[in-house]
C-alpha positions as CSV (number, residue, x, y, z in Angstrom):
1,X,136.5,25.4,74.1
2,X,140.2,26.3,74.5
3,X,140.2,28.1,71.2
4,X,137.2,30.2,72.3
5,X,138.9,31.2,75.5
6,X,142.0,32.1,73.5
7,X,140.0,34.3,71.1
8,X,138.3,36.1,74.0
9,X,141.6,36.8,75.5
10,X,143.0,38.2,72.3
11,X,139.9,40.3,71.7
12,X,140.1,41.7,75.2
13,X,143.7,42.5,74.7
14,X,143.0,44.3,71.4
15,X,140.1,46.3,72.9
16,X,142.3,47.3,75.9
17,X,145.1,48.4,73.5
18,X,142.7,50.4,71.4
19,X,141.3,52.1,74.5
20,X,144.7,52.9,75.8
21,X,145.8,54.2,72.4
22,X,142.7,56.4,72.2
23,X,143.3,57.7,75.7
24,X,146.9,58.5,74.9
25,X,145.9,60.4,71.7
26,X,143.3,62.4,73.6
27,X,145.8,63.1,76.4
28,X,148.4,64.3,73.9
29,X,145.9,66.5,72.1
30,X,144.7,68.0,75.4
31,X,148.2,68.6,76.6
32,X,149.1,70.2,73.2
33,X,146.3,72.7,73.8
34,X,147.3,73.6,77.3
35,X,148.9,77.0,77.0
36,X,150.6,79.6,79.2
37,X,150.1,83.2,78.0
38,X,152.6,86.0,78.9
39,X,151.3,89.4,79.9
40,X,151.5,90.7,76.3
41,X,150.1,87.5,74.6
42,X,146.7,87.1,73.1
43,X,145.0,84.2,71.3
44,X,142.3,84.7,68.8
45,X,140.0,81.7,68.6
46,X,137.5,80.9,65.8
47,X,134.4,78.8,66.3
48,X,131.2,78.3,64.3
49,X,129.3,81.0,66.1
50,X,132.1,83.6,65.8
51,X,135.5,84.7,67.2
52,X,136.7,85.4,70.7
53,X,140.0,86.2,72.4
54,X,141.9,85.1,75.4
55,X,144.4,87.7,76.9
56,X,147.5,87.1,78.9
57,X,148.6,86.5,81.6
58,X,146.7,83.2,81.6
59,X,147.2,79.5,81.9
60,X,144.7,76.9,80.8
61,X,143.2,74.5,78.3
62,X,142.1,75.8,74.9
63,X,139.4,74.0,72.9
64,X,141.1,71.6,70.5
65,X,138.4,72.1,67.9
66,X,138.7,75.9,67.7
67,X,141.1,77.6,65.3
68,X,143.8,79.7,66.9
69,X,145.8,82.7,65.9
70,X,148.6,84.0,68.2
71,X,149.2,87.7,68.3
72,X,151.0,90.3,70.6
73,X,149.5,93.3,72.3
74,X,150.5,96.8,71.1
75,X,152.5,98.8,73.6
76,X,151.7,102.5,73.5
77,X,154.1,105.0,75.2
78,X,152.8,108.2,76.9
79,X,153.2,110.2,73.6
80,X,151.4,107.8,71.3
81,X,147.9,106.9,70.4
82,X,146.4,104.2,68.2
83,X,143.5,104.3,65.7
84,X,141.4,101.1,66.0
85,X,138.8,99.9,63.5
86,X,136.1,97.3,64.0
87,X,136.1,95.1,60.9
88,X,132.4,94.3,61.3
89,X,131.0,97.9,61.6
90,X,133.9,100.0,60.2
91,X,133.6,102.2,63.3
92,X,137.0,103.7,64.4
93,X,138.1,104.8,67.8
94,X,141.1,106.1,69.6
95,X,143.3,104.5,72.3
96,X,145.7,106.7,74.2
97,X,148.9,105.7,75.7
98,X,150.5,104.8,78.0
99,X,148.9,101.3,77.9
100,X,149.3,97.7,76.7
101,X,146.6,97.6,74.0
102,X,144.7,94.3,73.5
103,X,142.4,94.2,70.5
104,X,138.9,92.8,70.4
105,X,138.1,89.7,68.3
106,X,137.0,91.8,65.3
107,X,139.4,94.8,65.7
108,X,142.6,95.8,63.9
109,X,145.1,98.6,64.4
110,X,144.9,101.0,61.5
111,X,147.8,103.3,62.6
112,X,149.8,104.5,65.6
113,X,150.5,108.2,65.7
114,X,152.4,110.6,67.9
115,X,150.4,113.0,70.1
116,X,150.6,116.7,69.1
117,X,152.6,118.6,71.8
118,X,152.0,122.3,71.7
119,X,154.2,124.8,73.4
120,X,153.2,128.2,74.8
121,X,152.3,130.6,71.9
122,X,151.5,127.7,69.6
123,X,148.1,126.5,68.3
124,X,146.6,123.9,65.9
125,X,143.6,124.1,63.7
126,X,141.5,120.9,63.4
127,X,138.7,120.2,60.8
128,X,136.2,117.4,61.2
129,X,135.9,115.7,57.8
130,X,132.3,114.5,58.7
131,X,130.7,117.8,59.0
132,X,133.3,120.5,58.3
133,X,133.3,121.9,61.8
134,X,136.5,123.6,62.8
135,X,138.2,124.0,66.2
136,X,141.4,125.7,67.3
137,X,143.4,124.3,70.3
138,X,145.9,126.6,71.9
139,X,149.1,125.6,73.8
140,X,150.6,124.6,76.0
141,X,149.2,121.1,76.0
142,X,149.0,117.7,74.4
143,X,146.4,117.2,71.6
144,X,144.9,114.0,70.3
145,X,142.7,114.6,67.2
146,X,139.5,112.7,66.7
147,X,139.6,109.9,64.2
148,X,137.8,112.0,61.6
149,X,139.8,115.2,62.2
150,X,142.5,116.5,59.9
151,X,145.1,119.3,60.5
152,X,147.8,121.2,58.7
153,X,150.3,121.1,61.6
154,X,151.3,123.2,64.6
155,X,151.4,127.0,63.9
156,X,153.0,129.9,65.7
157,X,150.8,132.6,67.3
158,X,151.3,136.2,66.0
159,X,152.9,138.7,68.3
160,X,151.4,142.2,68.1
161,X,152.9,145.3,69.7
162,X,152.5,149.0,69.6
163,X,153.9,149.1,66.0
164,X,152.2,146.0,64.5
165,X,148.6,144.9,64.0
166,X,146.8,142.2,62.0
167,X,143.8,142.3,59.8
168,X,141.6,139.2,60.4
169,X,138.8,137.9,58.2
170,X,136.0,135.7,59.4
171,X,135.5,133.0,56.7
172,X,131.9,132.5,57.8
173,X,130.7,136.2,57.4
174,X,133.6,137.7,55.4
175,X,133.9,140.6,57.9
176,X,137.4,142.0,58.4
177,X,138.6,143.4,61.7
178,X,141.8,145.0,63.0
179,X,143.5,143.4,66.0
180,X,146.0,145.7,67.6
181,X,147.7,146.1,71.0
182,X,145.2,148.6,72.2
183,X,142.3,146.0,71.7
184,X,144.3,142.9,72.4
185,X,146.3,143.6,75.6
186,X,147.9,140.1,75.8
187,X,150.1,140.9,72.8
188,X,149.7,137.3,71.5
189,X,147.0,136.6,68.9
190,X,145.6,133.2,68.1
191,X,142.7,132.8,65.7
192,X,139.2,131.6,66.6
193,X,137.5,129.0,64.5
194,X,137.0,130.2,60.9
195,X,139.3,133.2,61.3
196,X,142.3,133.8,59.1
197,X,145.0,136.5,58.9
198,X,144.9,138.4,55.6
199,X,147.4,141.2,56.3
200,X,150.0,142.4,58.9
201,X,150.1,146.2,59.1
202,X,152.7,148.5,60.4
203,X,151.9,151.7,62.4
204,X,151.7,154.7,60.1
205,X,153.5,157.8,61.5
206,X,152.4,161.4,60.6
207,X,155.0,164.1,61.4
208,X,153.9,167.5,62.8
209,X,154.2,169.1,59.4
210,X,152.3,166.4,57.5
211,X,148.8,165.3,57.0
212,X,147.2,162.1,55.6
213,X,143.7,161.4,54.2
214,X,142.1,158.0,54.6
215,X,138.9,157.0,52.7
216,X,136.8,154.1,54.0
217,X,134.5,151.7,52.1
218,X,131.5,154.1,52.5
219,X,133.5,157.0,50.9
220,X,133.9,158.9,54.2
221,X,137.3,160.6,54.5
222,X,139.4,161.1,57.7
223,X,142.3,163.5,57.9
224,X,145.1,162.6,60.2
225,X,147.1,165.8,61.0
226,X,150.4,165.8,62.8
227,X,149.3,169.0,64.6
228,X,145.9,167.8,65.8
229,X,144.8,165.1,68.2
230,X,142.8,162.5,66.3
231,X,139.1,162.0,67.3
232,X,137.9,158.8,68.9
233,X,136.1,157.9,65.6
234,X,138.9,158.8,63.3
235,X,140.7,155.5,63.3
236,X,141.5,152.5,65.3
237,X,144.3,152.7,67.9
238,X,145.4,156.2,66.8
239,X,147.8,158.0,69.1
240,X,149.0,161.6,69.5
241,X,152.2,163.0,70.9
242,X,151.2,165.4,73.6
243,X,154.8,166.2,74.7
244,X,154.8,169.4,72.6
245,X,156.7,168.0,69.7
246,X,153.5,166.9,67.9
247,X,152.8,164.1,65.4
248,X,150.3,161.3,65.4
249,X,150.2,157.6,64.4
250,X,147.5,155.1,63.4
251,X,146.8,151.8,61.9
252,X,145.1,151.7,58.5
253,X,141.6,150.2,59.3
254,X,140.1,147.4,57.1
255,X,138.4,148.4,53.9
256,X,140.2,151.7,53.9
257,X,142.9,153.2,51.7
258,X,145.2,156.2,51.8
259,X,144.1,159.0,49.4
260,X,147.0,160.2,47.3
261,X,146.6,163.5,45.5
262,X,148.3,164.6,42.3
263,X,148.5,168.3,41.8
264,X,148.0,169.7,38.3
265,X,150.5,172.1,36.9
266,X,149.3,174.9,34.6
267,X,151.5,177.4,32.8
268,X,151.7,181.0,33.9
269,X,150.3,183.3,31.2
270,X,152.8,186.0,32.1
271,X,155.6,183.6,31.6
272,X,154.3,182.8,28.1
273,X,154.1,186.5,27.3
274,X,157.7,187.0,28.4
275,X,158.8,184.0,26.3
276,X,157.1,185.5,23.3
277,X,158.6,189.0,23.9
278,X,162.1,187.6,24.2
279,X,161.9,185.5,21.1
280,X,163.2,187.2,18.0
281,X,160.9,187.4,15.0
282,X,161.6,184.9,12.3
């Protein structure tokens, strides 16, 4: 009977020790998963049904049976933006600074770029790689391209004045046009989408004793005389000096060229006769 009581006491002591040890292990495991997250901390947790994140600042108990990955948020300054991609759908998006960027459970940062800052008289041409559509953004301003847009960098506007004009071609229609000060009063030219500069032309001056012939694509000719005022249809932005000195000036229109004449020289028959008469016979 005494031996039975002794066995019961030992068994009770063993069970109590086992319970205490188990409780201690559970307590240690729980305390090991009690975390304090700083404002820029994030924990990515993995479970059987998927992933989820816990963002700081936060204090609490994490599930001991879930896998954990610690990562930092991305700090974007006012002149930065980030390209984010969802690893499940491959869809990309933009996030503009300034901000502290926390990712979703299936997101990753593909790149961090500087925003494009345009000054006055600057522009940038952006092309969407999905559909080929083009847009032109003028300055001043801050530009953030779409995730599928590409560009060739910031470009300077073209300054036009009374002595300079540009020939512009529309890449969609192929039509060329002349942009001069008289038709573009601001004096600063920036292209529209699908426009490009193919030539910069200087003002042509015709003195009072001169004349110039211009032929267009239809074969029609226009005479610019320094002594006559050009007609309204004779050229684009033509001017005439009405102060009494005379002279005119114009820009060569698109599809036109200056006609250059070469005079033929024929011998004078009288000169030939005189040469024969003064030549001694052989």
